[in-house]
Every structure is written in structure tokens, then in C-alpha cells.
C-alpha positions as CSV (number, residue, x, y, z in Angstrom):
1,Q,108.8,114.7,106.2
2,V,109.7,111.2,105.1
3,Q,108.0,109.2,102.4
4,L,108.3,105.5,101.7
5,V,106.9,104.6,98.3
6,E,106.4,100.9,97.5
7,S,106.0,99.3,94.1
8,G,105.9,95.9,92.6
9,G,103.0,94.1,94.2
10,G,100.4,92.3,92.3
11,L,99.1,88.9,91.4
12,A,101.3,85.8,90.9
13,Q,100.6,82.1,90.6
14,A,102.0,79.6,93.2
15,G,105.6,78.9,92.4
16,G,106.0,82.3,90.7
17,S,108.0,85.4,91.6
18,L,107.5,89.0,92.4
19,R,109.9,91.8,93.3
20,L,109.0,94.6,95.6
21,S,110.8,97.9,95.8
22,C,110.6,100.7,98.4
23,A,112.2,104.1,98.0
24,A,112.6,106.5,101.0
25,S,112.9,110.2,100.5
26,G,112.6,113.5,102.4
27,N,114.1,114.5,105.7
28,I,116.8,111.7,106.0
29,F,120.2,111.8,107.6
30,S,120.7,108.0,107.6
31,I,118.7,104.8,107.4
32,N,119.8,102.3,110.0
33,V,117.4,99.5,109.1
34,M,115.0,98.8,106.2
35,G,112.7,96.0,105.8
36,W,109.3,94.5,105.0
37,Y,106.4,93.4,107.1
38,R,103.1,91.9,106.0
39,R,99.6,91.5,107.2
40,A,97.5,88.7,105.9
41,P,93.6,88.8,106.1
42,G,92.5,88.2,109.7
43,K,96.1,88.1,111.0
44,Q,98.5,90.4,112.8
45,R,101.3,92.2,111.0
46,E,104.4,90.1,110.9
47,L,108.1,90.5,110.1
48,V,109.2,89.3,106.7
49,A,112.8,90.5,106.4
50,T,115.1,93.3,107.5
51,I,118.5,94.5,106.4
52,T,120.9,96.9,108.1
53,S,122.9,99.6,106.5
54,G,125.9,97.2,106.7
55,G,124.0,94.5,104.9
56,N,123.1,92.2,107.8
57,T,119.8,90.4,107.1
58,N,117.1,88.8,109.1
59,Y,114.3,86.6,107.7
60,A,111.1,85.1,109.1
61,D,111.3,81.3,109.1
62,A,108.3,81.2,106.7
63,V,110.3,82.9,103.9
64,K,113.8,81.7,104.4
65,G,115.3,80.3,101.3
66,R,112.5,81.8,99.1
67,F,112.8,85.5,99.7
68,T,115.8,87.8,99.4
69,I,116.1,91.3,100.8
70,S,118.6,93.8,99.5
71,R,119.2,97.5,99.5
72,D,120.8,100.3,97.6
73,N,122.1,102.7,100.3
74,A,122.9,105.4,97.8
75,K,119.3,105.5,96.6
76,N,117.7,104.8,100.0
77,T,115.9,101.9,98.4
78,V,115.1,98.4,99.7
79,F,114.1,95.4,97.6
80,L,112.4,92.1,98.3
81,Q,112.8,89.4,95.7
82,M,110.1,86.8,96.3
83,N,110.5,83.4,94.7
84,S,108.6,80.1,95.0
85,L,105.5,82.0,96.1
86,K,102.8,80.2,98.1
87,P,99.2,81.1,98.6
88,E,99.9,81.8,102.2
89,D,102.2,84.6,101.1
90,T,99.1,86.6,100.2
91,A,99.1,89.7,102.2
92,V,99.6,93.5,102.2
93,Y,103.3,94.1,102.3
94,Y,104.6,97.2,104.2
95,C,108.0,98.8,103.8
96,Y,109.7,99.8,107.0
97,A,112.6,102.1,107.7
98,L,114.4,103.2,110.9
99,I,115.5,106.6,110.0
100,S,117.6,109.3,111.6
101,N,116.7,112.8,110.7
102,S,116.4,116.3,112.1
103,R,113.6,115.1,114.3
104,G,115.6,112.2,115.8
105,L,115.4,108.5,115.3
106,A,112.0,107.0,114.4
107,N,110.2,104.3,112.5
108,Y,108.5,105.0,109.2
109,W,106.1,103.0,107.2
110,G,105.0,102.8,103.6
111,Q,101.3,102.7,102.5
112,G,101.4,99.0,101.7
113,T,101.2,97.0,98.5
114,Q,99.0,94.0,97.9
115,V,100.5,90.7,97.0
116,T,98.1,87.9,96.0
117,V,99.3,84.4,95.2
118,S,96.8,82.1,93.5
119,S,96.9,78.3,93.8
């Protein structure tokens, strides 16, 4: 089995910062891509940022210049540094990983962590 455990969510004021972490463990040969998605109330889940094992990153336009994704390959951990937070960043943030293991290649998701930004 694979587990993705997120931490770091919470409450921040507009203009503030939060840092999310997600550690993957279990049946893992390699992790091709790690990233973060979010779902705001009443909206569909959307991409926030992804990062490959080689360090290539991709960001949603809404967070470019404010959020930074990084990863520690040795620890199977991905981070999301969120600066200049806005109320519209309020959402449940989900960690994502594309993992190769004994069962093949598949997508895995964390349980989600709430981020609330007050104005």
C-alpha cells in the first residue's frame, strides 16, 4: 500500500504564508511526479502545481509568482510554499503522486488539508 500524509494547512490572513508538506511511504519503487491540487467550496478540483523527479515544475496561472513547489526525492516528500495568500486560495489542498511500484504505475492521493485565508 501507499500512503500520502499531508501537513501544514491551517488559517492565515491575506498576504500571509503557509507551507504544506506531503510525505509518501509504502510500496514505492519511484515517484515520477508529485504535486498539489485544491478544491474550493462549490468548485471542481484544480491543479495548483506539480514537480517531476528531475525538478521540472508546472504552476496554475492563479498561483504563479506566489507559490513554490519543491521536493526531497530522498525522503519522497513534496512541499508547497504559499506566499501572498489571498482569500480565493481558501480550499482543501490534496497531495498527488504518480508512483511506480509492484502493482504498476498509478496515481495516489492524500486525504487533504484545509487552507483558509481570511481577508
